[in-house]
Kinemage of the C-alpha trace (Angstrom):
@kinemage 1
@onewidth
@group {chain A} dominant
@subgroup {mainchain}
@vectorlist {calphas} color= white
{ca met a 1} P 66.208 -72.706 3.608
{ca lys a 2} L 62.965 -74.675 4.773
{ca lys a 3} L 62.402 -71.773 7.340
{ca leu a 4} L 62.464 -69.066 4.723
{ca ile a 5} L 59.676 -70.962 2.824
{ca pro a 6} L 56.842 -70.216 4.993
{ca ile a 7} L 58.160 -66.447 5.249
{ca ile a 8} L 58.349 -66.125 1.344
{ca ala a 9} L 54.525 -67.542 1.140
{ca val a 10} L 53.424 -65.237 3.655
{ca ser a 11} L 55.297 -62.282 2.052
{ca val a 12} L 53.329 -63.446 -1.509
{ca ile a 13} L 50.082 -63.564 0.289
{ca leu a 14} L 50.415 -60.135 1.503
{ca val a 15} L 51.510 -58.711 -1.592
{ca leu a 16} L 48.598 -60.262 -3.357
{ca val a 17} L 46.296 -59.058 -0.741
{ca val a 18} L 47.594 -55.324 -0.773
{ca gly a 19} L 47.594 -55.437 -4.522
{ca tyr a 20} L 44.174 -56.556 -4.459
{ca phe a 21} L 42.812 -53.935 -2.478
{ca val a 22} L 45.062 -51.267 -4.237
{ca phe a 23} L 43.664 -52.362 -7.403
{ca asn a 24} L 40.012 -52.237 -6.145
{ca tyr a 25} L 40.659 -48.878 -4.655
{ca thr a 26} L 41.997 -47.786 -7.780
{ca val a 27} L 39.432 -49.165 -10.152
{ca lys a 28} L 36.750 -47.570 -7.892
{ca lys a 29} L 38.176 -44.158 -7.992
{ca ile a 30} L 38.594 -44.480 -11.921
{ca thr a 31} L 35.125 -45.796 -12.104
{ca glu a 32} L 33.857 -42.832 -9.938
{ca arg a 33} L 35.478 -40.304 -11.939
{ca glu a 34} L 34.584 -41.526 -15.278
{ca val a 35} L 30.848 -41.946 -13.993
{ca lys a 36} L 30.899 -38.291 -12.909
{ca arg a 37} L 32.407 -37.274 -16.012
{ca ile a 38} L 29.843 -38.864 -18.084
{ca thr a 39} L 27.055 -37.888 -15.905
{ca gln a 40} L 28.136 -34.164 -16.174
{ca glu a 41} L 28.375 -34.641 -19.819
{ca glu a 42} L 24.923 -36.078 -20.072
{ca ile a 43} L 23.364 -33.314 -17.848
{ca gly a 44} L 25.442 -30.589 -19.972
{ca arg a 45} L 23.973 -32.223 -23.101
{ca ile a 46} L 20.320 -32.309 -21.827
{ca thr a 47} L 20.854 -28.774 -20.270
{ca asn a 48} L 22.057 -27.423 -23.628
{ca glu a 49} L 19.092 -29.083 -25.612
{ca glu a 50} L 16.417 -27.589 -23.111
{ca ile a 51} L 18.185 -24.163 -23.280
{ca asp a 52} L 18.108 -24.508 -27.185
{ca lys a 53} L 14.497 -24.951 -26.883
{ca ala a 54} L 13.691 -22.034 -24.597
{ca thr a 55} L 13.598 -18.519 -25.661
{ca gln a 56} L 15.640 -15.857 -24.622
{ca ser a 57} L 12.695 -13.940 -23.010
{ca glu a 58} L 11.671 -17.094 -21.013
{ca ile a 59} L 15.265 -17.373 -19.815
{ca asp a 60} L 15.410 -13.656 -18.577
{ca arg a 61} L 11.890 -14.240 -16.960
{ca val a 62} L 13.131 -17.098 -15.013
{ca thr a 63} L 16.525 -15.425 -14.082
{ca asp a 64} L 14.742 -12.188 -13.119
{ca glu a 65} L 12.233 -14.232 -10.863
{ca ile a 66} L 15.019 -15.947 -9.050
{ca val a 67} L 16.952 -12.710 -8.483
{ca lys a 68} L 13.947 -10.906 -7.260
{ca gln a 69} L 12.857 -13.740 -4.854
{ca arg a 70} L 16.487 -13.908 -3.522
{ca thr a 71} L 16.644 -10.071 -3.022
{ca glu a 72} L 13.341 -9.838 -1.068
{ca glu a 73} L 14.511 -12.808 1.344
{ca ile a 74} L 17.812 -10.889 1.810
{ca thr a 75} L 15.988 -7.527 2.281
{ca arg a 76} L 13.551 -8.981 4.823
{ca gln a 77} L 16.556 -10.431 6.848
{ca ile a 78} L 18.524 -7.159 6.651
{ca leu a 79} L 15.269 -5.087 7.668
{ca gly a 80} L 14.223 -7.429 10.455
{ca gly a 81} L 11.606 -9.572 9.599
{ca gly a 82} L 8.083 -8.792 8.685
{ca ala a 83} L 4.476 -8.541 9.612
{ca asp a 84} L 2.725 -11.630 10.881
{ca ser a 85} L 3.149 -14.240 7.723
{ca gly a 86} L -0.072 -15.814 9.092
{ca asn a 87} L -3.688 -15.374 8.354
{ca leu a 88} L -5.610 -12.358 9.454
{ca gln a 89} L -6.632 -12.287 12.892
{ca glu a 90} L -10.071 -12.999 13.799
{ca val a 91} L -11.845 -10.164 15.827
{ca glu a 92} L -15.177 -10.300 17.662
{ca cys a 93} L -17.266 -7.309 16.640
{ca asp a 94} L -19.690 -5.399 18.644
{ca lys a 95} L -21.636 -3.342 16.102
{ca ile a 96} L -23.718 -1.573 18.550
{ca pro a 97} L -23.256 2.374 17.565
{ca thr a 98} L -21.404 4.627 20.080
{ca gln a 99} L -23.810 7.073 21.836
{ca arg a 100} L -23.635 10.372 20.611
{ca gln a 101} L -21.991 13.022 22.552
{ca phe a 102} L -23.218 16.469 20.882
{ca ala a 103} L -26.618 17.428 20.034
{ca ser a 104} L -26.071 19.028 16.508
{ca ser a 105} L -29.243 19.028 14.322
{ca pro a 106} L -30.027 18.066 11.505
{ca tyr a 107} L -27.764 14.906 11.551
{ca tyr a 108} L -27.101 12.584 8.787
{ca thr a 109} L -27.620 8.929 9.457
{ca gly a 110} L -27.048 7.418 5.929
{ca thr a 111} L -24.178 5.438 4.408
{ca leu a 112} L -20.504 6.709 4.068
{ca ile a 113} L -17.573 6.054 1.821
{ca asp a 114} L -14.298 7.132 3.349
{ca ala a 115} L -12.471 8.532 0.319
{ca his a 116} L -9.160 9.013 2.064
{ca leu a 117} L -7.844 6.219 4.565
{ca his a 118} L -4.289 5.375 4.886
{ca met a 119} L -4.032 1.608 5.589
{ca pro a 120} L -1.625 0.412 8.426
{ca phe a 121} L 1.711 -0.871 6.806
{ca thr a 122} L 1.295 -4.626 5.587
{ca phe a 123} L 5.157 -5.138 6.074
{ca glu a 124} L 7.763 -4.340 8.822
{ca ala a 125} L 10.932 -2.172 8.529
{ca pro a 126} L 12.794 -0.022 10.980
{ca lys a 127} L 10.913 3.426 11.564
{ca ser a 128} L 14.427 5.076 11.118
{ca leu a 129} L 13.670 4.245 7.077
{ca tyr a 130} L 10.615 6.185 7.211
{ca gln a 131} L 11.902 9.342 8.834
{ca gln a 132} L 12.094 10.871 5.155
{ca ala a 133} L 8.479 10.248 4.684
{ca asp a 134} L 7.687 11.478 8.106
{ca trp a 135} L 5.056 8.775 8.413
{ca pro a 136} L 4.906 6.794 11.611
{ca ala a 137} L 2.258 4.270 10.396
{ca pro a 138} L 1.188 1.259 12.619
{ca ile a 139} L 2.149 -2.345 11.398
{ca leu a 140} L -1.234 -4.218 10.437
{ca glu a 141} L -1.827 -7.222 12.547
{ca lys a 142} L 0.539 -6.399 14.995
{ca glu a 143} L -0.569 -2.862 16.083
{ca val a 144} L -3.777 -2.473 14.292
{ca leu a 145} L -5.671 -5.339 13.267
{ca ala a 146} L -7.724 -5.321 9.895
{ca gly a 147} L -10.746 -6.904 11.507
{ca asp a 148} L -10.743 -3.968 13.960
{ca ile a 149} L -11.056 -1.309 11.107
{ca ile a 150} L -13.797 -3.305 9.555
{ca cys a 151} L -15.560 -3.731 12.746
{ca gly a 152} L -15.146 0.381 13.063
{ca phe a 153} L -16.651 0.626 9.635
{ca asp a 154} L -19.791 -1.546 10.764
{ca lys a 155} L -20.388 0.487 13.970
{ca glu a 156} L -19.804 3.852 12.032
{ca lys a 157} L -22.251 2.692 8.794
{ca ile a 158} L -19.076 3.165 6.771
{ca ser a 159} L -19.759 0.960 3.589
{ca ser a 160} L -16.517 1.041 2.396
{ca ala a 161} L -13.051 3.255 1.963
{ca phe a 162} L -10.310 3.998 -0.450
{ca gly a 163} L -7.516 2.475 1.250
{ca phe a 164} L -3.976 3.726 0.471
{ca tyr a 165} L -1.250 0.689 0.846
{ca val a 166} L 2.196 1.534 0.981
{ca val a 167} L 4.437 -0.973 -0.896
{ca pro a 168} L 8.050 -0.706 -1.018
{ca asn a 169} L 9.944 -1.940 -4.131
{ca leu a 170} L 12.299 -4.398 -2.214
{ca leu a 171} L 9.096 -5.981 -0.083
{ca lys a 172} L 6.710 -6.275 -2.757
{ca gly a 173} L 5.581 -9.667 -2.182
{ca gln a 174} L 5.417 -9.486 1.752
{ca ala a 175} L 3.420 -6.186 1.272
{ca leu a 176} L 0.827 -7.641 -1.269
{ca lys a 177} L 0.149 -10.880 0.833
{ca leu a 178} L -2.064 -9.032 3.615
{ca ile a 179} L -3.497 -6.673 0.946
{ca lys a 180} L -4.603 -9.704 -0.911
{ca gln a 181} L -5.809 -11.399 2.289
{ca ile a 182} L -8.082 -8.459 3.352
{ca glu a 183} L -9.582 -8.300 -0.064
{ca gln a 184} L -10.597 -12.033 0.057
{ca gln a 185} L -11.915 -11.854 3.476
{ca his a 186} L -13.412 -8.474 3.251
{ca thr a 187} L -14.305 -8.125 -0.293
{ca gly a 188} L -15.359 -4.675 -1.212
{ca arg a 189} L -14.659 -2.933 2.020
{ca ile a 190} L -11.368 -1.460 1.485
{ca thr a 191} L -10.690 -0.219 -2.193
{ca pro a 192} L -6.997 -0.900 -2.590
{ca phe a 193} L -4.913 1.966 -3.963
{ca leu a 194} L -1.193 1.520 -4.550
{ca met a 195} L 0.721 3.893 -2.592
{ca pro a 196} L 4.603 4.837 -3.045
{ca thr a 197} L 6.815 5.044 0.096
{ca his a 198} L 7.970 8.668 -0.331
{ca val a 199} L 11.315 7.290 0.388
{ca ser a 200} L 14.190 7.597 -1.776
{ca gly a 201} L 15.378 3.962 -3.041
{ca leu a 202} L 12.227 2.396 -1.836
{ca asp a 203} L 9.817 3.860 -4.100
{ca leu a 204} L 8.443 1.712 -6.909
{ca arg a 205} L 9.609 2.756 -10.447
{ca pro a 206} L 6.825 3.033 -13.179
{ca asn a 207} L 8.055 -0.507 -14.783
{ca glu a 208} L 7.714 -1.878 -11.146
{ca ala a 209} L 4.346 -0.481 -10.573
{ca glu a 210} L 3.040 -1.894 -13.710
{ca glu a 211} L 4.314 -5.269 -13.012
{ca ile a 212} L 2.637 -5.512 -9.854
{ca leu a 213} L -0.557 -4.254 -11.663
{ca asn a 214} L -0.198 -7.024 -14.361
{ca ser a 215} L 0.516 -9.580 -11.823
{ca asn a 216} L -2.631 -8.842 -9.707
{ca lys a 217} L -5.236 -7.876 -12.138
{ca gly a 218} L -8.286 -6.073 -10.808
{ca leu a 219} L -6.605 -5.926 -7.292
{ca phe a 220} L -5.869 -2.058 -7.279
{ca lys a 221} L -8.439 0.518 -8.187
{ca gly a 222} L -6.202 3.780 -7.814
{ca tyr a 223} L -2.627 5.039 -7.465
{ca gly a 224} L -1.834 7.272 -4.436
{ca glu a 225} L -1.729 8.931 -2.295
{ca ile a 226} L 1.171 10.869 -3.642
{ca ala a 227} L 2.276 13.854 -1.733
{ca phe a 228} L 4.221 16.540 -3.651
{ca tyr a 229} L 5.178 18.390 -0.275
{ca lys a 230} L 7.198 15.768 1.470
{ca gly a 231} L 9.961 12.816 1.275
{ca ser a 232} L 11.023 11.620 -1.861
{ca phe a 233} L 8.353 13.689 -3.888
{ca lys a 234} L 9.248 17.069 -2.579
{ca gly a 235} L 10.444 19.157 -5.244
{ca val a 236} L 9.111 16.995 -7.897
{ca ser a 237} L 6.339 18.447 -10.144
{ca pro a 238} L 3.098 16.541 -10.759
{ca asp a 239} L 4.107 16.824 -14.626
{ca asp a 240} L 7.241 15.614 -14.322
{ca pro a 241} L 8.203 13.135 -16.980
{ca ser a 242} L 8.342 10.275 -14.279
{ca met a 243} L 4.913 11.337 -13.329
{ca leu a 244} L 3.708 11.268 -16.629
{ca glu a 245} L 4.497 7.799 -16.960
{ca ile a 246} L 2.560 7.014 -13.973
{ca tyr a 247} L -0.624 8.495 -15.277
{ca lys a 248} L -0.123 6.534 -18.715
{ca ile a 249} L -0.057 3.285 -16.649
{ca ala a 250} L -3.304 4.544 -14.429
{ca asp a 251} L -5.214 5.329 -17.914
{ca lys a 252} L -4.026 1.701 -19.076
{ca his a 253} L -5.271 0.030 -16.180
{ca asn a 254} L -8.136 2.358 -15.262
{ca leu a 255} L -6.723 3.802 -11.667
{ca ile a 256} L -7.754 6.794 -9.939
{ca val a 257} L -4.890 8.835 -9.121
{ca met a 258} L -4.775 10.496 -5.696
{ca leu a 259} L -2.517 13.462 -5.625
{ca his a 260} L -1.797 16.206 -2.763
{ca pro a 261} L -0.172 19.278 -4.532
{ca asp a 262} L 2.202 21.501 -3.039
{ca asp a 263} L 2.431 25.190 -3.356
{ca gly a 264} L 2.506 26.796 -6.575
{ca gln a 265} L 1.682 23.592 -8.500
{ca lys a 266} L -1.720 24.631 -9.912
{ca gln a 267} L -0.310 24.940 -13.618
{ca ala a 268} L 1.155 21.657 -13.378
{ca ile a 269} L -2.137 20.375 -12.228
{ca glu a 270} L -3.946 21.707 -14.943
{ca lys a 271} L -1.571 20.417 -17.526
{ca ile a 272} L -2.059 16.812 -16.430
{ca leu a 273} L -5.795 17.179 -16.319
{ca lys a 274} L -5.744 18.535 -19.820
{ca glu a 275} L -3.394 15.932 -20.996
{ca asn a 276} L -4.965 12.846 -19.317
{ca pro a 277} L -8.692 13.525 -19.887
{ca asn a 278} L -9.685 9.910 -19.248
{ca val a 279} L -7.756 9.462 -15.811
{ca lys a 280} L -9.719 10.356 -12.700
{ca phe a 281} L -7.643 12.506 -10.238
{ca leu a 282} L -8.796 12.705 -6.715
{ca leu a 283} L -7.095 15.833 -5.130
{ca his a 284} L -6.914 16.848 -1.633
{ca gly a 285} L -4.685 19.132 0.761
{ca glu a 286} L -4.899 22.935 1.705
{ca asn a 287} L -2.040 23.782 -0.428
{ca met a 288} L -4.690 23.770 -3.153
{ca trp a 289} L -7.379 25.905 -1.297
{ca pro a 290} L -6.733 29.079 -3.316
{ca trp a 291} L -7.396 27.452 -6.689
{ca val a 292} L -9.535 24.377 -6.018
{ca glu a 293} L -12.970 25.822 -6.933
{ca asn a 294} L -11.143 26.858 -10.164
{ca ile a 295} L -9.889 23.403 -10.819
{ca ile a 296} L -13.009 21.279 -10.136
{ca gly a 297} L -15.210 23.779 -11.990
{ca thr a 298} L -12.968 23.779 -15.006
{ca tyr a 299} L -11.909 20.093 -15.219
{ca pro a 300} L -14.751 17.153 -15.230
{ca asn a 301} L -11.755 14.591 -14.360
{ca ala a 302} L -10.938 16.643 -11.233
{ca phe a 303} L -12.463 15.530 -7.831
{ca tyr a 304} L -11.561 16.722 -4.351
{ca ser a 305} L -11.825 14.991 -0.890
{ca ile a 306} L -12.645 17.125 2.098
{ca asp a 307} L -11.093 14.726 5.131
{ca ala a 308} L -8.605 15.959 8.017
{ca asn a 309} L -9.518 19.527 7.764
{ca leu a 310} L -13.054 18.710 8.955
{ca phe a 311} L -11.660 17.996 12.206
{ca asn a 312} L -9.755 21.323 12.833
{ca ile a 313} L -10.041 24.796 12.410
{ca pro a 314} L -7.975 26.231 9.443
{ca asn a 315} L -4.677 28.251 10.620
{ca glu a 316} L -5.277 26.995 14.091
{ca his a 317} L -3.574 23.684 13.964
{ca thr a 318} L -2.862 23.738 17.664
{ca ile a 319} L -6.520 23.023 18.006
{ca ala a 320} L -7.660 19.175 17.511
{ca asn a 321} L -5.370 18.442 14.533
{ca ile a 322} L -5.473 14.926 13.900
{ca tyr a 323} L -1.681 15.146 12.748
{ca gly a 324} L -0.421 17.244 15.434
{ca pro a 325} L -1.009 16.082 19.253
{ca glu a 326} L -1.295 12.676 20.699
{ca lys a 327} L -4.635 10.845 21.180
{ca glu a 328} L -5.559 12.173 24.651
{ca glu a 329} L -4.836 16.002 23.668
{ca phe a 330} L -6.516 15.397 20.486
{ca val a 331} L -9.739 14.190 22.200
{ca ser a 332} L -9.681 16.617 24.760
{ca glu a 333} L -9.370 19.686 22.317
{ca phe a 334} L -11.712 18.413 19.751
{ca lys a 335} L -14.558 17.762 22.186
{ca ala a 336} L -13.797 21.095 23.766
{ca asn a 337} L -14.104 23.039 20.332
{ca phe a 338} L -16.424 20.617 18.448
{ca asp a 339} L -19.231 23.307 17.976
{ca lys a 340} L -16.522 25.850 16.791
{ca ile a 341} L -14.689 23.469 14.281
{ca leu a 342} L -18.325 22.441 12.932
{ca lys a 343} L -19.398 26.250 12.483
{ca val a 344} L -16.099 27.296 11.025
{ca asn a 345} L -15.846 24.478 8.393
{ca leu a 346} L -19.530 24.771 7.286
{ca glu a 347} L -18.751 28.486 6.525
{ca ile a 348} L -15.744 27.486 4.321
{ca trp a 349} L -17.083 24.206 2.707
{ca lys a 350} L -20.773 24.264 2.418
{ca pro a 351} L -21.090 26.958 -0.133
{ca arg a 352} L -18.275 25.317 -2.279
{ca ile a 353} L -20.178 21.741 -2.016
{ca glu a 354} L -23.395 23.076 -2.969
{ca lys a 355} L -21.988 24.823 -5.887
{ca his a 356} L -20.249 21.621 -7.307
{ca pro a 357} L -21.935 18.803 -5.494
{ca asp a 358} L -20.783 16.049 -7.880
{ca ser a 359} L -17.110 16.948 -7.149
{ca tyr a 360} L -16.452 16.845 -3.664
{ca leu a 361} L -16.070 13.477 -1.414
{ca trp a 362} L -16.083 13.051 1.901
{ca gly a 363} L -13.067 11.270 3.952
{ca thr a 364} L -11.236 11.092 7.209
{ca asp a 365} L -7.406 10.949 6.358
{ca arg a 366} L -6.834 8.645 9.154
{ca gly a 367} L -3.157 6.910 9.216
{ca tyr a 368} L -1.705 7.044 12.723
{ca gly a 369} L -2.613 3.977 15.104
{ca trp a 370} L -4.599 6.038 17.315
{ca his a 371} L -6.591 7.209 14.521
{ca phe a 372} L -8.278 3.616 14.477
{ca asp a 373} L -9.105 3.713 18.307
{ca ser a 374} L -12.909 3.328 18.690
{ca asp a 375} L -13.428 6.400 20.890
{ca val a 376} L -11.621 8.508 17.925
{ca asp a 377} L -13.791 6.750 15.419
{ca ala a 378} L -16.801 7.876 17.063
{ca leu a 379} L -15.626 11.495 17.368
{ca leu a 380} L -14.809 11.747 13.805
{ca glu a 381} L -17.928 10.006 12.619
{ca glu a 382} L -20.115 12.300 14.884
{ca met a 383} L -18.423 15.239 13.366
{ca ser a 384} L -18.715 14.153 9.878
{ca arg a 385} L -22.458 13.193 10.087
{ca ser a 386} L -23.098 16.866 11.798
{ca phe a 387} L -21.393 18.494 8.848
{ca ile a 388} L -23.037 16.644 6.331
{ca gly a 389} L -26.460 17.037 7.789
{ca gln a 390} L -26.180 20.678 7.426
{ca leu a 391} L -25.675 20.259 3.944
{ca gly a 392} L -28.545 20.756 1.253
{ca his a 393} L -30.747 17.581 1.269
{ca asp a 394} L -30.029 16.907 -2.249
{ca val a 395} L -26.285 17.203 -1.820
{ca gln a 396} L -25.695 15.157 1.388
{ca glu a 397} L -25.592 11.422 -0.264
{ca lys a 398} L -23.634 12.943 -3.085
{ca phe a 399} L -20.805 14.240 -0.722
{ca ala a 400} L -21.248 11.136 1.722
{ca tyr a 401} L -20.801 8.311 -0.682
{ca lys a 402} L -22.408 8.537 -4.061
{ca asn a 403} L -19.768 10.568 -5.742
{ca ala a 404} L -17.051 7.923 -4.592
{ca glu a 405} L -19.341 5.387 -5.766
{ca arg a 406} L -19.356 6.985 -9.351
{ca leu a 407} L -15.969 7.870 -9.480
{ca leu a 408} L -15.094 4.095 -9.121
{ca glu a 409} L -18.013 3.124 -11.721
{ca glu a 410} L -16.691 5.656 -14.039
{ca arg a 411} L -12.951 5.226 -13.703
């Protein structure tokens, strides 16, 4: 019996110790569970009170913003990243003008404003996505530097340009970042136009375009280019209901609308000019050559830029077409046919410009990566100045830059 007492005592102690730990563990778990329950109830109460205070529109706005942000993040991952997210690269610029290669005279030496310039993409996406638009644009700050474009302006005495920036609906934030940086660092040198992608599923809907305009007050001065002959706009009429909504937005935000009509769209162009008298329409393209004189002679809100066609011979697109061959072939053909190209285009355009001196604007229609090379810049500038120098003296500055300035001021 005496031997059993220590065993019983030890057993009791063990039971008490185990019970103690079981009790503490149970109490801890119960406590944690209750604290969690109470906390959740309190959070729910506070949240409900805050929700009660918020309006439905505020809730929708916050929800939409979160969804858009996450959608863009996922889209960027799917598309394979984007353009350099850092600042614009610094460029050392040699502003010494390039030596002239031809002896045409008289020669215009004054200011220029390029009224038709396609800016490199401010985002990056697989080239295959843009096959529908047939637009192999370079990537800004990777293949073409904004600083080099501005440096080219300085060498060419181009004070500014109407710059068409493509903005996809799924990469708005990414695309807008560099646009705003360029405007901040090179204020007034590139006048931003908001351009659709011409790719189905990536084009901005009217409400998305207006959202961008409202969120970036005063940044964009124009909308376009809208090319009705290609991509997602092929087969769309300029007076289509979806387009009429765009013109209303342009009127509201004082935007110039840049259009490239397709064949057979004269009646639709006349209709939108009549119905939107407060909107300035900047047109271009050889599709409207048969009727451009009638349009700009009838409607004071219609303007026309003469650009890429100054650098080739109409109906002979194998000769120095900037959207035909590669750089080396273009430069070779352009130099070999410089005088012929100049002569033919003066015969076509000089009488028209002098008849309507307030309605025509000079431009280049540059857009491919090699269009921004300095040697190509120099050739396009020399042809343009040779052409302008042959116009009537009182017309030269209007065509070169004053009509573009007035179009911005009166929009």
